[in-house]
C-alpha positions as CSV (number, residue, x, y, z in Angstrom):
1,X,69.1,111.1,113.6
2,X,66.5,111.0,110.9
3,X,66.9,111.9,107.4
4,X,65.8,115.6,107.5
5,X,66.9,116.8,104.1
6,X,67.2,115.1,100.7
7,X,69.1,116.4,97.6
8,X,69.3,113.5,95.0
9,X,71.3,115.8,92.4
10,X,73.9,116.0,95.0
11,X,73.7,112.3,96.7
12,X,74.8,109.0,96.1
13,X,72.4,105.9,95.9
14,X,74.1,102.5,96.6
15,X,72.1,99.4,95.9
16,X,72.5,95.7,97.1
17,X,70.6,92.6,96.3
18,X,67.9,93.4,99.0
19,X,66.5,96.4,96.8
20,X,65.8,94.2,93.8
21,X,63.7,91.9,95.8
22,X,60.1,91.8,94.8
23,X,61.0,92.8,91.1
24,X,59.9,90.3,88.3
25,X,62.1,89.1,85.4
26,X,61.2,88.2,82.0
27,X,60.1,84.6,83.0
28,X,57.7,85.9,85.6
29,X,60.0,84.9,88.5
30,X,61.0,87.2,91.4
31,X,64.7,88.1,91.2
32,X,67.0,85.9,93.3
33,X,70.2,86.6,95.3
34,X,72.9,84.9,97.0
35,X,71.8,81.4,98.0
36,X,68.5,81.3,95.9
37,X,70.9,82.1,92.7
38,X,72.9,79.3,93.8
39,X,70.2,76.8,94.2
40,X,68.6,77.8,90.9
41,X,72.0,77.3,88.9
42,X,72.6,74.0,90.6
43,X,69.0,72.8,89.9
44,X,69.6,73.7,86.3
45,X,72.7,71.3,86.2
46,X,70.8,68.7,88.2
47,X,73.4,69.0,91.2
48,X,73.1,69.9,94.9
49,X,73.8,73.5,95.9
50,X,75.6,72.1,98.9
51,X,78.2,70.7,96.7
52,X,79.0,74.4,95.1
53,X,79.4,78.1,95.7
54,X,78.5,80.3,92.8
55,X,82.0,80.1,91.2
56,X,82.2,76.5,91.0
57,X,78.5,76.1,89.7
58,X,79.3,78.7,86.9
59,X,82.4,76.5,86.0
60,X,80.3,73.4,86.0
61,X,78.3,74.9,83.1
62,X,81.3,75.4,80.7
63,X,81.3,71.3,80.6
64,X,77.7,71.3,80.0
65,X,76.9,71.6,76.2
66,X,73.3,71.1,76.6
67,X,72.9,74.0,79.2
68,X,73.7,77.9,78.9
69,X,74.9,79.8,81.7
70,X,74.0,83.1,80.1
71,X,70.7,82.0,79.1
72,X,69.9,81.4,82.5
73,X,71.7,84.7,83.9
74,X,70.0,86.8,81.4
75,X,66.3,85.2,82.0
76,X,67.0,85.7,85.6
77,X,68.3,89.3,85.7
78,X,66.5,91.0,82.8
79,X,63.7,92.8,84.7
80,X,60.3,93.2,83.2
81,X,58.2,95.0,86.1
82,X,59.3,96.7,89.3
83,X,57.7,97.8,92.3
84,X,56.2,101.2,93.0
85,X,58.9,102.5,95.6
86,X,61.5,100.8,93.3
87,X,60.5,103.0,90.3
88,X,59.9,106.1,92.6
89,X,63.4,105.8,94.2
90,X,65.3,105.2,91.0
91,X,63.3,107.9,89.3
92,X,64.7,110.6,91.7
93,X,67.6,112.5,90.0
94,X,70.6,110.9,91.7
95,X,74.1,112.2,90.9
96,X,75.5,108.7,91.1
97,X,74.1,105.2,91.5
98,X,76.5,102.5,92.4
99,X,75.1,99.0,92.9
100,X,76.5,95.3,93.5
101,X,73.6,93.9,91.6
102,X,73.4,92.4,88.0
103,X,69.9,93.2,87.1
104,X,68.9,95.8,84.4
105,X,66.4,97.5,86.7
106,X,68.3,100.9,86.5
107,X,68.0,101.0,82.7
108,X,64.4,99.8,82.8
109,X,63.3,102.8,85.0
110,X,66.0,105.4,83.8
111,X,65.6,104.4,80.2
112,X,68.2,102.7,77.7
113,X,70.3,106.3,77.1
114,X,71.0,106.2,80.9
115,X,74.9,106.1,81.3
116,X,76.1,102.7,82.9
117,X,79.6,101.7,83.5
118,X,80.8,98.3,84.6
119,X,83.9,97.6,87.0
120,X,86.3,96.7,83.9
121,X,85.6,100.0,81.8
122,X,87.9,103.1,82.0
123,X,86.5,106.2,83.6
124,X,85.8,108.8,80.9
125,X,87.8,112.0,81.0
126,X,84.4,114.2,81.3
127,X,81.9,112.1,83.6
128,X,78.1,112.5,82.7
129,X,76.2,114.4,85.1
130,X,74.3,111.4,86.5
131,X,75.4,107.7,85.9
132,X,75.5,104.1,87.3
133,X,78.4,102.0,88.1
134,X,77.8,98.2,88.2
135,X,80.7,97.2,90.5
136,X,80.1,93.3,90.2
137,X,78.8,93.4,86.5
138,X,75.9,94.1,84.6
139,X,73.5,91.8,82.5
140,X,73.2,94.5,79.8
141,X,77.0,94.3,79.2
142,X,77.0,90.5,79.4
143,X,77.1,88.1,76.4
144,X,77.5,84.5,75.7
145,X,81.3,84.6,75.3
146,X,82.0,86.9,78.6
147,X,79.3,85.9,80.9
148,X,81.4,84.3,83.5
149,X,84.0,87.2,83.4
150,X,81.3,90.1,83.1
151,X,79.3,88.8,86.3
152,X,81.6,88.4,89.4
153,X,80.1,85.3,91.1
154,X,82.3,84.8,94.2
155,X,84.5,86.1,96.7
156,X,87.7,85.3,95.0
157,X,86.5,87.2,91.8
158,X,85.6,90.2,93.9
159,X,89.5,90.2,95.3
160,X,90.3,90.0,91.6
161,X,88.2,93.2,90.5
162,X,89.5,95.3,93.4
163,X,93.2,94.5,92.6
164,X,93.1,94.8,88.9
165,X,89.9,97.1,88.3
166,X,90.1,99.5,91.3
167,X,88.9,102.6,89.5
168,X,85.4,102.8,90.2
169,X,86.0,101.5,93.7
170,X,88.1,104.6,94.2
171,X,85.6,106.7,92.6
172,X,83.0,105.6,95.0
173,X,85.3,106.2,98.1
174,X,85.8,109.8,96.8
175,X,82.0,110.2,96.0
176,X,80.9,109.0,99.4
177,X,83.3,111.9,101.1
178,X,82.2,114.6,98.7
179,X,78.5,114.1,98.0
180,X,76.1,115.6,100.3
181,X,74.8,112.1,101.3
182,X,75.0,108.3,100.4
183,X,72.1,106.3,100.8
184,X,72.3,102.4,101.1
185,X,69.7,100.2,100.3
186,X,69.5,96.5,100.4
187,X,73.1,96.3,101.4
188,X,74.2,94.1,104.3
189,X,77.8,95.3,104.8
190,X,78.4,91.7,104.5
191,X,80.6,92.5,101.2
192,X,84.0,93.4,102.6
193,X,85.2,94.9,99.5
194,X,82.5,97.7,99.9
195,X,82.8,97.9,103.5
196,X,86.6,97.9,103.5
197,X,86.3,101.3,101.5
198,X,84.4,103.1,104.3
199,X,86.9,103.8,106.9
200,X,85.0,103.8,110.2
201,X,84.8,107.3,112.1
202,X,85.0,109.4,109.0
203,X,82.9,112.4,108.9
204,X,81.3,111.1,105.9
205,X,79.8,108.6,108.3
206,X,77.5,111.3,109.6
207,X,75.8,111.5,106.2
208,X,75.7,107.9,105.4
209,X,72.5,106.2,105.8
210,X,71.5,102.6,105.6
211,X,67.9,102.2,104.7
212,X,66.1,99.3,106.3
213,X,63.1,97.6,107.2
214,X,61.8,98.1,110.8
215,X,63.4,96.5,112.7
216,X,66.8,96.2,110.9
217,X,68.6,92.9,110.9
218,X,70.8,92.2,113.9
219,X,73.8,91.8,111.8
220,X,73.4,95.4,110.2
221,X,72.4,97.1,113.6
222,X,75.5,95.5,115.3
223,X,77.9,96.6,112.3
224,X,76.6,99.9,110.8
225,X,77.0,102.5,113.6
226,X,80.7,103.3,112.7
227,X,80.0,103.6,109.0
228,X,76.6,105.4,109.1
229,X,73.3,105.9,110.8
230,X,70.5,103.3,110.2
231,X,67.0,104.6,108.9
232,X,64.6,101.8,109.7
233,X,61.8,103.2,107.6
234,X,61.8,100.6,104.5
235,X,62.0,101.4,100.9
236,X,58.5,102.2,100.6
237,X,59.0,104.8,103.5
238,X,61.9,106.2,102.0
239,X,59.9,106.7,98.7
240,X,57.1,108.5,100.7
241,X,59.5,110.6,102.6
242,X,61.2,111.6,99.3
243,X,58.2,113.5,98.4
244,X,58.3,115.8,101.2
245,X,61.7,116.3,102.4
246,X,63.4,119.6,101.6
247,X,66.7,120.0,99.8
248,X,70.0,120.8,101.8
249,X,70.0,124.4,102.7
250,X,72.0,126.6,100.5
251,X,74.8,128.3,102.1
252,X,74.0,131.6,103.3
253,X,76.7,133.5,101.9
254,X,79.8,133.3,100.0
255,X,82.0,132.9,103.4
256,X,80.1,129.9,104.3
257,X,81.1,127.9,101.2
258,X,82.6,124.3,101.8
259,X,84.3,123.8,98.4
260,X,85.7,127.4,98.0
261,X,87.3,130.0,100.2
262,X,85.8,133.5,99.5
263,X,89.0,135.9,99.1
264,X,88.8,139.7,99.4
265,X,90.4,142.4,101.4
266,X,89.3,142.4,105.0
267,X,88.3,138.9,105.5
268,X,88.3,139.5,109.1
269,X,86.7,142.5,110.5
270,X,89.7,144.1,112.0
271,X,92.8,145.1,110.0
272,X,96.0,143.7,111.6
273,X,99.3,145.6,112.3
274,X,102.0,145.3,110.0
275,X,103.8,141.6,110.0
276,X,106.5,141.3,112.6
277,X,110.0,140.2,111.9
278,X,109.5,136.8,113.0
279,X,106.5,136.3,110.6
280,X,108.4,137.4,107.6
281,X,111.3,135.2,108.6
282,X,109.0,132.3,109.0
283,X,107.4,133.0,105.7
284,X,110.8,132.8,103.7
285,X,112.0,130.1,106.0
286,X,109.3,127.5,106.3
287,X,106.6,129.0,103.8
288,X,104.3,130.0,106.6
289,X,102.0,132.2,104.2
290,X,98.9,133.1,106.0
291,X,96.2,134.1,103.5
292,X,94.0,135.9,106.2
293,X,97.2,137.7,107.3
294,X,97.6,139.0,103.7
295,X,93.9,139.9,103.2
296,X,93.9,142.0,106.4
297,X,97.3,143.6,106.1
298,X,97.0,147.4,105.6
299,X,100.0,148.1,103.7
300,X,100.2,146.1,100.4
301,X,104.1,145.5,100.5
302,X,104.6,144.8,104.3
303,X,104.2,140.9,104.0
304,X,104.9,140.1,100.2
305,X,106.3,141.7,97.2
306,X,103.6,142.9,95.0
307,X,104.4,141.3,91.6
308,X,102.8,144.2,90.0
309,X,103.7,143.7,86.4
310,X,102.7,140.1,86.6
311,X,99.5,140.8,88.2
312,X,98.6,143.7,85.9
313,X,99.3,141.2,82.9
314,X,96.9,138.5,84.3
315,X,94.4,141.1,84.9
316,X,94.4,142.3,81.3
317,X,94.6,138.8,80.2
318,X,91.3,137.9,82.3
319,X,89.4,140.8,80.3
320,X,89.5,138.7,76.9
321,X,90.2,135.3,78.0
322,X,88.2,132.6,80.0
323,X,91.5,131.1,81.8
324,X,94.8,132.5,82.8
325,X,97.4,129.8,83.2
326,X,100.0,130.8,85.8
327,X,103.2,128.8,85.5
328,X,106.6,128.8,87.0
329,X,109.3,126.5,88.2
330,X,109.2,125.3,91.8
331,X,109.5,127.8,94.4
332,X,108.8,130.9,92.4
333,X,105.5,131.8,94.2
334,X,102.7,130.8,92.5
335,X,100.7,130.4,95.7
336,X,101.3,133.8,97.0
337,X,100.9,135.3,93.5
338,X,97.2,133.8,93.3
339,X,96.2,135.7,96.7
340,X,98.0,139.0,95.2
341,X,95.8,138.6,92.2
342,X,92.8,137.8,94.2
343,X,93.1,141.0,96.1
344,X,93.7,143.2,93.0
345,X,91.1,141.4,90.8
346,X,88.5,141.9,93.7
347,X,89.3,145.7,93.4
348,X,88.1,145.5,89.9
349,X,84.7,144.2,90.6
350,X,85.6,140.4,90.6
351,X,84.3,138.1,93.3
352,X,87.2,135.8,93.9
353,X,87.1,132.0,95.1
354,X,89.7,129.7,95.7
355,X,89.1,126.0,95.2
356,X,89.5,124.0,98.2
357,X,88.3,120.5,97.5
358,X,84.8,119.1,96.4
359,X,82.7,119.6,99.3
360,X,79.3,117.7,99.8
361,X,77.3,120.7,98.9
362,X,79.4,121.7,95.7
363,X,76.0,122.2,93.8
364,X,74.9,124.6,96.2
365,X,78.0,126.1,96.4
366,X,78.0,126.9,92.8
367,X,74.6,128.3,92.9
368,X,75.8,131.0,95.3
369,X,78.7,131.9,93.2
370,X,76.7,132.2,90.2
371,X,74.6,134.7,91.9
372,X,77.3,136.7,92.9
373,X,78.2,137.5,89.4
374,X,81.6,138.3,87.7
375,X,83.3,135.3,89.5
376,X,87.2,134.4,89.4
377,X,87.6,130.9,90.4
378,X,91.2,130.0,91.2
379,X,92.7,126.7,91.5
380,X,96.2,126.4,93.1
381,X,96.5,122.8,92.2
382,X,96.6,121.7,88.6
383,X,95.3,118.2,89.3
384,X,92.3,119.6,91.1
385,X,91.6,121.8,88.2
386,X,91.6,119.1,85.8
387,X,89.2,116.7,88.0
388,X,86.9,119.7,88.7
389,X,87.0,122.4,86.3
390,X,84.5,121.2,83.9
391,X,81.8,120.7,86.8
392,X,82.5,124.1,88.2
393,X,82.7,125.6,84.7
394,X,79.1,124.2,83.9
395,X,77.8,125.2,87.2
396,X,79.2,128.8,86.6
397,X,79.4,129.5,83.1
398,X,80.2,133.0,83.1
399,X,83.3,132.4,85.5
400,X,86.9,133.4,84.8
401,X,89.5,131.0,85.8
402,X,93.3,131.1,87.1
403,X,95.2,128.0,87.2
404,X,98.6,127.3,88.4
405,X,100.8,124.5,86.9
406,X,104.8,124.0,87.1
407,X,106.6,124.7,84.1
408,X,107.8,121.3,83.5
409,X,104.1,119.8,84.0
410,X,103.1,122.3,81.5
411,X,105.7,121.1,78.9
412,X,104.7,117.3,78.9
413,X,100.9,117.7,79.6
414,X,100.2,120.4,77.2
415,X,97.6,118.3,75.1
416,X,95.8,117.9,78.6
417,X,95.8,121.7,79.4
418,X,94.5,122.4,75.8
419,X,91.7,119.9,76.1
420,X,90.6,120.5,79.7
421,X,90.9,124.0,80.5
422,X,88.1,126.4,79.3
423,X,89.2,128.2,76.3
424,X,90.2,130.9,75.2
425,X,93.3,130.7,77.5
426,X,96.7,132.7,78.1
427,X,99.6,132.2,80.2
428,X,101.4,134.1,82.5
429,X,105.1,133.1,83.5
430,X,106.2,133.9,87.0
431,X,109.9,133.0,86.7
432,X,111.1,136.2,85.9
433,X,111.5,138.5,89.1
434,X,112.0,142.2,87.9
435,X,113.6,145.0,89.6
436,X,110.7,146.4,91.3
437,X,110.0,143.1,93.0
438,X,113.6,142.7,94.1
439,X,113.6,146.1,95.7
440,X,110.4,145.4,97.8
441,X,112.1,141.8,98.6
442,X,115.3,143.4,99.7
443,X,113.4,146.0,102.3
444,X,111.0,143.2,103.7
445,X,113.9,140.8,104.4
446,X,116.2,143.6,105.5
447,X,113.4,144.8,108.1
448,X,113.2,141.2,109.1
449,X,116.8,140.8,110.0
450,X,117.3,138.2,107.3
451,X,120.7,139.3,106.1
452,X,123.9,137.5,105.5
453,X,127.0,138.0,103.7
454,X,126.5,139.0,99.9
455,X,123.0,140.0,100.7
456,X,122.3,142.7,98.5
457,X,124.5,141.0,95.6
458,X,122.3,137.8,96.0
459,X,119.1,139.7,95.5
460,X,120.5,141.7,92.6
461,X,121.9,138.8,90.5
462,X,119.2,136.4,91.1
463,X,116.8,136.1,88.4
464,X,114.0,134.1,90.2
465,X,112.7,134.3,93.7
466,X,113.7,130.6,94.5
467,X,117.4,131.7,93.8
468,X,117.1,134.2,96.6
469,X,115.2,132.1,99.0
470,X,117.3,128.9,98.6
471,X,120.5,131.1,99.5
472,X,118.7,132.3,102.4
473,X,117.9,128.8,103.7
474,X,121.7,128.3,104.1
475,X,121.8,131.4,106.4
476,X,123.5,129.7,109.5
477,X,120.6,130.9,111.7
478,X,117.8,129.8,109.4
479,X,119.3,126.5,108.8
480,X,120.0,125.8,112.3
481,X,116.3,126.7,113.2
482,X,115.1,124.2,110.7
483,X,117.4,121.4,111.8
484,X,116.7,122.1,115.6
485,X,112.9,121.8,114.6
486,X,113.3,118.5,113.0
487,X,115.7,116.7,115.3
488,X,112.8,117.7,118.2
489,X,110.1,116.1,116.2
490,X,109.0,112.5,117.2
491,X,109.8,109.5,115.1
492,X,106.2,109.4,113.6
493,X,106.2,113.3,112.9
494,X,109.4,112.8,111.1
495,X,107.9,110.1,108.9
496,X,104.7,112.6,108.2
497,X,107.1,115.4,107.4
498,X,109.3,113.3,104.9
499,X,106.0,111.7,103.3
500,X,104.4,115.0,103.1
501,X,107.6,116.8,101.7
502,X,107.7,114.3,98.9
503,X,104.0,114.6,98.0
504,X,104.4,118.5,98.1
505,X,107.3,118.6,95.9
506,X,106.0,116.4,93.4
507,X,103.3,119.0,93.2
508,X,100.1,116.8,94.1
509,X,97.4,116.9,96.4
510,X,96.3,113.7,98.3
511,X,93.3,113.2,100.6
512,X,94.2,113.2,104.2
513,X,93.2,109.3,104.3
514,X,96.0,108.8,101.8
515,X,98.6,110.3,104.0
516,X,97.1,108.6,107.2
517,X,97.6,105.4,105.2
518,X,101.2,105.9,104.1
519,X,102.1,107.2,107.7
520,X,100.3,104.3,109.4
521,X,99.6,106.5,112.4
522,X,96.9,109.3,113.2
523,X,98.5,112.3,111.7
524,X,96.1,114.6,113.4
525,X,97.1,113.1,116.7
526,X,100.7,113.4,116.1
527,X,100.3,117.0,114.9
528,X,98.8,117.8,118.2
529,X,101.1,116.2,120.0
530,X,104.0,118.0,118.5
531,X,102.8,121.5,119.3
532,X,104.4,124.4,117.6
533,X,107.0,122.0,115.8
534,X,104.5,120.4,113.3
535,X,102.7,123.8,112.8
536,X,106.0,125.2,111.7
537,X,106.1,123.0,108.6
538,X,102.7,121.7,108.2
539,X,99.2,123.1,107.2
540,X,96.5,121.2,108.9
541,X,93.3,123.2,107.7
542,X,90.5,122.5,105.1
543,X,90.8,118.8,106.2
544,X,94.1,118.3,104.5
545,X,97.5,117.9,106.0
546,X,100.2,119.1,103.8
547,X,103.7,120.8,103.9
548,X,103.4,124.7,103.5
549,X,105.9,125.3,100.9
550,X,107.2,123.2,98.2
551,X,110.6,124.9,98.5
552,X,111.0,124.0,102.1
553,X,110.0,120.3,101.2
554,X,112.8,120.2,98.9
555,X,115.3,121.7,101.3
556,X,114.2,119.3,103.9
557,X,114.5,116.3,101.7
558,X,117.9,117.4,100.5
559,X,119.5,119.1,103.4
560,X,117.8,117.8,106.7
561,X,116.2,114.3,106.4
562,X,118.7,111.2,106.5
563,X,118.8,109.8,102.7
564,X,117.5,106.6,104.4
565,X,114.4,108.1,105.6
566,X,113.9,109.8,102.2
567,X,114.2,106.7,100.3
568,X,112.1,104.6,102.6
569,X,109.4,107.0,102.0
570,X,109.7,107.2,98.2
571,X,109.5,103.4,98.1
572,X,106.3,103.5,100.1
573,X,104.7,106.2,98.1
574,X,105.8,104.7,94.8
575,X,104.7,100.9,95.4
576,X,101.3,102.3,97.0
577,X,100.6,104.8,94.3
578,X,101.7,102.2,91.7
579,X,99.0,99.6,92.8
580,X,96.6,102.7,92.1
581,X,98.3,104.0,89.0
582,X,94.8,104.1,87.2
583,X,94.2,107.3,89.3
584,X,95.7,110.1,87.6
585,X,97.1,111.6,90.8
586,X,98.9,108.5,92.0
587,X,100.1,107.7,88.5
588,X,101.7,111.0,88.3
589,X,103.1,110.7,92.0
590,X,104.6,107.2,91.3
591,X,106.1,108.5,88.1
592,X,107.8,111.4,89.7
593,X,109.1,109.5,92.7
594,X,110.8,106.8,90.7
595,X,112.6,109.0,88.2
596,X,116.5,108.7,88.5
597,X,116.6,112.6,88.0
598,X,114.5,113.2,90.8
599,X,116.1,110.8,93.2
600,X,119.5,112.0,92.4
601,X,118.5,115.6,93.1
602,X,117.0,114.5,96.4
603,X,120.2,113.0,97.3
604,X,122.7,115.5,95.7
605,X,124.3,116.7,99.0
606,X,125.2,113.1,100.3
607,X,127.8,111.0,99.4
608,X,127.4,107.6,97.8
609,X,124.3,108.4,95.9
610,X,124.5,106.1,93.2
611,X,125.2,103.1,95.8
612,X,122.0,104.3,97.4
613,X,120.0,104.4,94.2
614,X,121.2,100.8,93.3
615,X,119.7,99.3,96.1
616,X,116.7,101.4,95.9
617,X,116.0,100.4,92.4
618,X,116.8,96.7,93.2
619,X,114.2,96.8,96.0
620,X,111.6,98.4,93.7
621,X,112.1,96.0,91.1
622,X,110.9,93.2,93.8
623,X,107.7,94.8,93.9
624,X,105.4,92.9,91.5
625,X,103.1,96.1,90.5
626,X,106.2,98.2,90.2
627,X,108.0,95.5,88.1
628,X,104.9,95.3,85.7
629,X,105.4,99.3,85.0
630,X,107.3,100.1,81.8
631,X,108.1,103.4,83.2
632,X,110.0,101.8,86.0
633,X,112.3,99.9,83.9
634,X,112.7,103.1,81.8
635,X,114.1,104.8,84.6
636,X,116.2,101.6,85.8
637,X,117.5,102.0,82.4
638,X,118.2,105.6,82.7
639,X,119.9,105.1,85.9
640,X,122.2,102.5,84.4
641,X,122.9,104.7,81.4
642,X,124.0,107.3,83.8
643,X,126.4,105.3,86.0
644,X,128.0,103.8,82.8
645,X,126.7,100.3,82.5
646,X,125.2,100.5,79.1
647,X,124.6,97.0,78.4
648,X,122.3,96.7,81.6
649,X,120.5,99.9,80.4
650,X,119.9,98.4,76.9
651,X,118.4,95.2,78.6
652,X,116.2,97.4,81.0
653,X,115.0,99.4,78.3
654,X,114.0,96.2,76.3
655,X,112.1,95.3,79.4
656,X,110.2,98.6,79.5
657,X,109.2,97.8,75.9
658,X,108.0,94.6,76.7
659,X,105.9,95.6,79.7
660,X,104.6,98.6,77.3
661,X,103.5,95.8,74.8
662,X,101.1,94.1,77.5
663,X,99.4,97.6,78.4
664,X,96.9,98.5,75.8
665,X,97.2,102.1,74.5
666,X,100.6,102.7,76.0
667,X,102.5,105.6,74.4
668,X,106.1,104.7,74.1
669,X,107.4,108.4,73.6
670,X,109.6,108.5,76.7
671,X,110.9,105.1,75.8
672,X,111.8,106.4,72.4
673,X,113.9,109.3,73.6
674,X,115.9,107.0,75.7
675,X,116.2,104.2,73.0
676,X,118.2,106.6,70.7
677,X,120.2,107.9,73.6
678,X,121.4,104.4,74.5
679,X,122.0,103.2,70.9
680,X,124.2,106.4,70.3
681,X,126.0,105.6,73.7
682,X,126.4,101.8,72.5
683,X,128.1,102.9,69.3
684,X,130.2,105.7,70.8
685,X,131.5,103.1,73.2
686,X,132.2,100.5,70.5
687,X,135.7,99.7,68.8
688,X,133.9,97.8,66.0
689,X,135.0,98.8,62.5
690,X,131.4,99.0,61.4
691,X,128.6,100.7,63.1
692,X,126.3,97.8,63.7
693,X,123.3,99.6,65.3
694,X,123.1,102.2,62.4
695,X,119.6,100.9,61.4
696,X,118.1,101.4,64.9
697,X,119.6,104.7,64.9
698,X,118.2,105.8,61.7
699,X,114.8,104.7,62.6
700,X,115.0,106.2,66.1
701,X,116.0,109.6,64.5
702,X,113.1,109.6,62.3
703,X,110.8,108.8,65.3
704,X,112.3,111.8,67.1
705,X,112.1,114.1,64.5
706,X,108.3,113.5,64.3
707,X,108.3,114.1,68.0
708,X,109.6,117.4,67.7
709,X,106.4,118.6,66.2
710,X,104.4,117.5,69.3
711,X,104.9,120.1,72.0
712,X,104.2,117.7,74.8
713,X,107.2,115.7,73.7
714,X,109.3,118.3,72.2
715,X,111.9,119.2,74.9
716,X,112.9,115.5,75.4
717,X,113.2,114.9,71.8
718,X,115.4,118.2,71.1
719,X,117.6,116.9,74.4
720,X,118.2,113.5,72.8
721,X,119.1,115.3,69.2
722,X,121.8,117.1,71.1
723,X,123.6,113.8,71.7
724,X,123.9,113.0,68.1
725,X,127.0,115.2,67.4
726,X,129.1,113.4,69.9
727,X,128.2,109.9,68.1
728,X,129.1,111.6,64.6
729,X,132.3,113.0,65.9
730,X,133.3,109.6,67.5
731,X,132.0,107.0,64.6
732,X,131.8,109.0,61.3
733,X,135.0,107.2,59.8
734,X,133.2,103.7,60.5
735,X,130.3,104.6,58.4
736,X,130.1,103.8,54.6
737,X,129.4,106.4,52.2
738,X,125.8,104.9,51.6
739,X,125.5,104.8,55.6
740,X,126.6,108.7,55.7
741,X,124.2,109.4,52.9
742,X,121.2,107.8,54.6
743,X,122.3,109.3,58.0
744,X,122.6,113.1,56.4
745,X,119.2,112.7,55.0
746,X,117.6,112.0,58.2
747,X,119.7,114.7,60.1
748,X,118.6,117.3,57.4
749,X,114.9,116.5,57.9
750,X,115.6,116.9,61.8
751,X,117.3,120.3,61.3
752,X,114.4,121.6,58.9
753,X,111.9,120.5,61.6
754,X,113.8,122.4,64.3
755,X,114.1,125.4,62.0
756,X,110.4,125.6,61.5
757,X,109.6,125.8,65.3
758,X,107.8,129.3,66.3
759,X,110.5,131.7,67.5
760,X,109.0,131.5,71.1
761,X,109.5,127.9,71.1
762,X,113.2,128.2,70.1
763,X,113.8,130.5,72.7
764,X,112.4,128.3,75.2
765,X,113.8,125.0,74.1
766,X,117.0,126.0,73.1
767,X,116.5,124.2,69.9
768,X,118.5,126.9,67.7
769,X,121.8,125.8,69.8
770,X,121.0,122.3,68.9
771,X,120.3,122.9,65.5
772,X,123.8,124.8,65.1
773,X,125.6,121.6,66.7
774,X,123.6,119.4,64.4
775,X,124.6,121.6,61.3
776,X,128.2,121.4,62.3
777,X,127.9,117.5,62.7
778,X,126.3,117.2,59.5
779,X,129.2,119.3,57.6
780,X,131.8,117.0,59.1
781,X,129.8,113.7,57.8
782,X,129.6,115.5,54.2
783,X,133.4,116.4,54.4
784,X,134.2,112.8,55.4
785,X,132.3,111.5,52.7
786,X,134.2,113.8,50.0
């Protein structure tokens, strides 16, 4: 199919060495590539190119003091003039330019201020609107000292960068899926590191174009079809075509957006009858919430509870704030709440849009939303918000935002929340389930026949909706329905369910390609074969397969799925995501699933938990990438501490600090809190007449006290401060007077810091209880001293 539209602002340009051919460098020579470059370097040291590859000939330069590899590469790849079509193509306003070339042609055409990144550079939190990435190094970033490492010269080096510096390779993979089109120029598919990122059969292949001469090389003609379409028009032909092609069509209306779902009452033309008892039962059992069903249901309270007070609070806050952060613990209804909020907000004049994912025509989608006016954009996934909200906010400057986040996530990522989400911002807490909400839920469940012994008491005495739903899962009829459904599932489907449950529980969203890779099967084919069984649990719309409910995911993990199945999936996800830890979502996923508290929670209803986990942590330690991760050794130390092996806990904690020293910029806050806990436990267990570890305890208390002032670390700091009174109770008689004075000084400072916390923080963290216990412990120290 010929290229019919061109929208550079929403497209990716990928350059191979063939694109640079014909340009002239500063020594008035044509730019070489591959074999010609090898011949030039071998000639410079008077050796035969037959005896070398690019890497070996580069190594040979290190023994030649009369020759400079950098000088030759600099003269070779610093461009002095380009061909007309090269200038015209590069001058187009591409959203992204990726290249495996070393030359500085992009900077020559775009200007020295145009942003460029190389493979080893970290991705900035905020990406420029347009930039170039040099996947194999750039002559502009090379120096006499780093030329050999900055410019990747052979296949072995390519293997190293894709393993050690995968950030930009993954970014290219995402961009190819999400931008309008990707144009390859001068690229032969011979680079397996790039072609390996382009899975054959992707829908993105339909918008990938290989621009070649006419006729194309036989090698490319044979290999390209699974990855994209060949456009044999030449680079000059593309430059001419670019002057006349129209841009991609703008979506006709809000309903046709790719990146967003337009939410409003009456999404479908016909109102639907009231939900049936089976629908209500499936909603609370499997989390089968149908957004379309909700927006077409005539009666407001026939499907879900209205959450009237929380919705009213959110709408009031939106009047004067840019962002409302909707937070709650797992299973308290954030997803359903966003639909209720959107329905009520639309009746107050907002045009409400739910973020799906970055579609290939995001720029056009944002134009439509901007034209609609008074937009409320909802992100029901915190990570998706962090990755995309700046781009969306820039495209729709007047928009308001609603973003959901789990309460635990909010505690540890407050600095990110504050820096990334548009200000001003206020919060709405969904954890409290008021009497009106309980009454509506009682009526809904009663009508659906979902009663059990103590039904009214359960609802009346529960503070949160998850308390109610969790107990309903243990209703024999519902429990059997879930168990039988899983027992009927095929082995591959059970693996998919397990993986998807862990991912959903962790609160992250992965691309369908990630789940395909983890499951090692065709996820969509397995869902289709399963009939209604898979559909009961998994949602397969919007090109994403995920569990319908985080609470159901937890129930499956804890009650239905075998522990070995759960731990095998945890191992697979942890090892895979650790290798991709430079990606924030994968780093968070691996970190969550290696936690001792998480794994213990998963297996809480099974016997022999610690034996399972001991084997699991040992197995993880044998994975090289996991072994290099400080937070793994921290969690291993926590497991050892919890099971009473304080000596190994201390040893593994020291290993965590050693690993952390090897990672530039690693913050040791989590390690520091556990360090104090382990130091205290060591001394509590000690029978020595002296407190040998007091200096470490004092320095740790000082460090932890400083952490209390940081909201992102406060909760963990307060928890470990709560362990100090037990140490004082056990070991105060072993302290010298001077030691007691030093300890009292540090503890008074801690107490003053706790007392200075805002009232709402004291209530949320329970710091006043800890401060009271700390005060009693200080008093005992003083009395002992007297």
